[in-house]
C-alpha positions, 0 to 999 in steps of 0.5 A: 468479590472473594477473588480480588486480591486485596493487597493489589490496588487497582493503581497496580494493574499492569495489563493494557487497558480495554480501551489498548486492546480494543484499539490494537483489534480495530488496528489488525482489522484495518491491517486485514482490510488493506490486505483484502483490497491487495491484488492476488500478485501484491498478496503473494508479496506479503509475508503471511504464513498462515493459510488460514488467514490467506484463506479468509482474506481471499474469501473476504474478496468476494463478499458483497454484503456490508454485514458480511464483509464486516464479519469477515474483516472481524474474523481476520482481525482474531486470525491476525492476534495470533501472528506477529503484524510487523512483518506484513506491515513491513511489507505493505510499507515497502510496497507504498514506497515502491508505488510512490517511487514510480509515481515520483518518476512518471511525474518528472517523465511528465514534466521533461515531456511538458519541457520538451514540446514547450521548447520545440525542436530545441527540446531534443537537446534535454533529452539528449543530455539525460539519454546520450543513446535516444533518437534524435532524428525520431524525437525531432519527428515526434516534436514537429508532429506534436506541433502540427497537431496543436 
């Protein structure tokens, strides 16, 4: 106990608490788990300069043992302590926004399809209003074919 400075009161400690350090470590592990779940193409879009980290992420994908995978995720978290995770988080958020935008566009397209099919042949005007260069004859044939099939 001789190493403790009597002038430094417990309330004056300015470093992060043990709980804060653990929360940061767990957040880095979760970020690493997200990286492990990415495809190789998606992982290539993430700015990771540390080759060792990339290698460990790729190794973790092949692991089937729960314990080994958990330990590997801890290693990923440990390696991520030495890098700035903000660019990685930003890249993942951009990917998520792009995925969400694609999903929203697909839902709008599905909704338009349902409106066109509900309107019947007159639905060709809904499409023509949105895409003037659309082939009305082919669209009309598709609508009639759908009506015959249902």
